[in-house]
N, C-alpha and C positions, 0 to 999 in steps of 0.2 A: 428574458428580462434580467438585467443586472441587479445584484443585491446592493444595498446601500454601502457606500464606501466607508470603511472604518478608518478614522483619522485619529491616531494617538495625540493627546494634547502636546503642543509645542514640539511636534516630531521633526527631527533632523537626523539624517543618516549619519552613522558614526564613521562611515568610509565614503570617500569620494568615488567617482566613476572608475578611475584607473585602479584604485585600491580594491574596489569591489570586484572587478574582473580578475585580479590576481588572487583575491581571497576565495572566489568561487572555485578556481582551480585547486587551491590548497585544500578546501573542504572536500571536494570530490576525490582528489587523489588520496588524501589521508583516510577518508572513511572507507573507500572500497578496499584499500590495503588492509585496514583493521578488520573489516567484515570478512574478507577472504581468509585471513589468518585465524580468526575466531571459529569460523564454521568449516574450514578446510574446503574452500571453494576455488575453482579456477575459472578464468574468464573464457567465454565462448562467444562466437558471432551469432547473432539472432536475426530473424526476418523482420522487415518492416510491414510486410503484408503476407497473408495466407489465402488459400482458395476458399471461397464461400461454400458452405455445405459440408465441410469436412468435420465440423465440431471442434476444430482446434482453437478458434478464436474465443476470447472471454466475453461472455454476455453481460458481465457486471450485474446490474439489477434486472436485466431482461427487457428494459424499455428503451435504452439509448440506441440511437441510430449509429450505424457504422459507415465510415467513409469507404466507398468502393468504386471500382472502375473495371471496364471490360479489357481483356487482354487480346489484342489483335491477332497475335501469332498462336493463340490457343483457342481458336474458334469462338472468340468472344466470351470465354469463360470469365467469371467474375472474381476478382480479388478483393479482399477486405483489408484495410489498414488495421493492424492489431489494436485491441483495447488493452490487453496485457498478454503476457506469455505464460499464464498459469498452466495451461495444458501442453503447450509446445515444449516447455522446459522438462516436463516429466517424460515426454517421448525422447527428448535429447539425452536424458540420463540413461535410458535403455540403449539408444543408438550409439552413444559414446562409451558404453560399458563402464560407467562410473561405479567404483566399488562402494560398499557400505561404509558410512561415516564420512564420505566425501560428497562434493557436489559441484555445481556450476553457478556462475552469475553472469549477467549480461546487461548492457545498456538497452533499455526499452524506451522507444519513442513512439508516441501515439497522438492521434488527433481525435478529439471528442467534441463534435459540433454542437451537442446538446448541453454542454456545461453552461451554467449560469455564471457570468463574470462576477468575481468577488475579490477580496484581498488575497485569497488563497486558491482561486480557481481560474484557469484559463483554457483556451482551446487546445493548448499544447501540453502534453503530459510526458514527463521524463522521470524514469525511475530505474533503480537497480532491481531487476527481477532475479531471484535466486531460488535454487532448489537443491535439496540434499537427500541422498538415499538413506533410508532408515530400515530397521528390522521390525518384525511384527511386535516384538516386545516393547518397542519404542512408541507404539500408538497409544499413548496415555498422557494424562495431564502433567505429570511430573516431568516428562521429557519435553513437552511443549514449553513449560516454564524454564527448563534448562536452556533451551535454544533462545528464548526471549532474553534471558539474562546475559547470554553471550553477545547478542546484538546490542544490548544496553551498555555493555562494557565497551564495545566499539564506539558507541555514541559518546560516552564519557571521555574516552581518550581523544577523540576528535575534538571535542569541546576544549580540552586542555591545550591541544596543539594550536587551535585558533587563538586562545588566550596568550600563548607564548609569542605569537606573531603580531597580535593586535591587543595590547594590554588594556585598551579602553573597553574591550568586550569581556566582562567578568563572567566566569562560570556560574550557572544557575541550576544545573541538573542535580537532583538529590542523589545520595549515595546509592540507594536502592530503588528499583521500580516496584510498584505495588500492584498486586494481582486482584482483580475484582471480576466476578461473574456478572453478566448483564442482569441476571435475576436478583443479585444482591443490590445492584444499583436501583432496580425497580422497587425492591422492598424498602430501601432507604429513602428514595425520592418518588413515592407513588404518584404524586400529582404533577410531576414534571415530564416533559417530553424527553426522548432518548438523548438528544444533543444537549439538553439542559442538565441531564444527569451527568453526562461526561464533563460538562463545564464545572459542576460542583466538585466532582471527584478529582479532576485534574488540578483545580485550584487548591484543594486540600492537600494532595500528596505530591504534586509536582511532576510525576511521571507515573502513568498507569498502563496496565494491559487489561483491556476489557475482553473477557472470555465469552464465547458462545454467541456468535452473531450469524443470523440466518434463519434459525428456527423460531417457532412461536414461543413467547414467554407465557407466564401464568395468567397474564391479562388478555391473552389471545392475540397479541400484536408482536411484531418483530422489533428487535432493537435496531436492526438495519437489514437491508437485503443482501443476499449472497446467491450466486448461481449454484445450481445443485451438483455440479460435476467437478469441482476442484476441492474446496475446503470441506472437511467433515464437521457438520453442525448438528448431527443427530445422535452421535454416540453418547451414551450416558456415562457421566464421570462420578463426581462426589455429590452427596446430598440430593441425589435425583436430578442434578443439573445436567444439561446436555451441551455438547460442543467441544471440539478440539481445535478451535480457531480463535482469532481475535484481532484486535487493533492495538498498536502502540500509540498512546496519546500523551503528549507533553503539555505542560502549561506554558503558553507563550507570553512572556513578560511585556512584549511590545504591544500586541493586540489585546492582551489581557483576556485570553480565551483558551479553550481546549483546542489542541492543535494535533490532528492525526498525521502521523508520518509513515505509518506502515499498516498494511493489511496482510495477514499471514495465517498459517495454520498447518496442521497435519492433514494430509490430503486423503480423499476418500479411497477406501478399498472397494472391492467388488460389491460387498453387501451394502455399504453406506451409499455407494453410487446408485444402485438400483432402488434403494429405499427413498433417497432424496429426489430422484427422477419421478418416482411415483407420487410423492408428496406434492411436487410442483406440477403434476399433470403433464409430464414430458417423457413418458416411457419410450416413445419412438426414437429418442436420441441414442438409445442403446445400440442402434444400428449404424451410428456414425463412426468414422475412422478411429478417432481417439478412444471412444467409449468401447468399441469392439476390442481394441488392443488391451485396454485395461481389464475388461471382463475376462478375456482369454488368458490373462496372467503374463502378458508380454512386458508390462510396465512395472518397475519397482515401486515399492511403498516409499513414500517421500514426505518431507516437510518443506514448505517453501512460502514465498511471499514477495511483495514488492515494497520498496522503500523509496519514497519520493526524493529525487535529487534536488529539485528546486525548493521543496519544502524544508529540507534540512539546511540548505544554504540560507533560506529566509531566517530560520531559527538561529543558527550560529552567528550570522552577520547582523542580527537584530533589525531586519528589514520589515517594513510595514505592509509591503505589497509584493506578490510573487513576480510582478513585472519588473521589479528591481533586480532580479537575479536570473531572469530568462527573457528572451525576445519573443513576442507574440503579437497578435492583433487585438486592438482595444477600441471601443467606441470613442468617437471624438470627444463627447461630453465627459467621459471618464478620464481621458488624457488631460483635459483642461482642469478637471477637479483635482487630479493628482498634482499637477504642476502648481496649482494655487496653494496646495498644502505641503509643499516641499517634498513630495514623493515623485522622484524622477525615474520613469520607466525606461528600460533599455530599448 
C-alpha cells in the first residue's frame, strides 16, 4: 500500500529534465570524491547478489523478503539480490588486506519488493556502501562522532559545489551536526513515536545524528530495528546509554520533514555479535560463513554504513519525489497524481 503523496505547495522543480540529469552526475561525482578523501576510502567492485544461507546478506529489520533466483549451473543453488553490503564489506576489508585507518566504498544497488511507495521510497535502492578498518581503541562514542563529522563535512562541501553550479539552490545545512541519543529523544518527546521525535529534532537543529538504534529503550521499545550482526547497538557508552551506531538525518526544506540519508555505526566485535544474536533469538547464525570468520578473528574491527545516492540527490536538487532522480516502477495512479502536481518522474 502506497503512502499518501506529499505535494509541497506550488511545487515546481528548480531544474528541468536535462539539467536534473547533469546535476545528478555532479552530486554523485562530487560526494563520492569528498567521502573518499575524508575517510581514506578506495573504490571496489561489489556483488549484486550473494548465495543464500551464507549469512552475508543484510537482513534489515528481519521481515523483508529478498529477491532470489536459482542458478542453473550450480545445481539450482539459490542466489539473493543484496539488501546491503554491510557484512560483505567487512570480509572485503580482510580479503583486500586494507590497513588500519583506510577503507573501501562501492556502489550498492538493491531491489526491495516490500517497500511501501512514498516520496522517499521505491523498489530500487542505490547507495554508497563504505567500510573502514579501525583499532580496538576506536570502538567508542568519540570515534563514532569523529567519523560522522567527517561525513558531514563531505555533505557540506558537496552542497556548496551544487550552489556554485546552480545558484537558485541555496545552501541550507547548518555549520555543525547535532548528536542526540535515542534515549534523549524519548525523554524530550515521551508522547511521540520515534519518527515524530526525529521530525521535531531535525526541524530544530537542521542536521542530527541519532545514536543507539536497535536495542530496547527505557520504555521497552526500539527506536528502530537493526539486524544483530553488523552494527553494535548493545555496548554501553555514556550515562548508561547503549549503542555505537546511528542515523544521519537532515531537515528537508521541500518536504518539510526529517530526511534520513545514512545508517551507519561501529560494527560488532565477537562479544557484541554473540550477545546480539542471543538477544534476537538467533544463536544458530554463529555457524554461518560470515559469523564464523568474525568469531575466529579473521575479520578486522571496522566502522561503516550506507549513504543513499538518490536521497542526497533529492536533497541537494530540492526534489519532492525520489522518482525525480532515479528510474523505477510506480503505480499508474501515483504517476498521474505526480503529473497533476508538477512532479515529473524519470
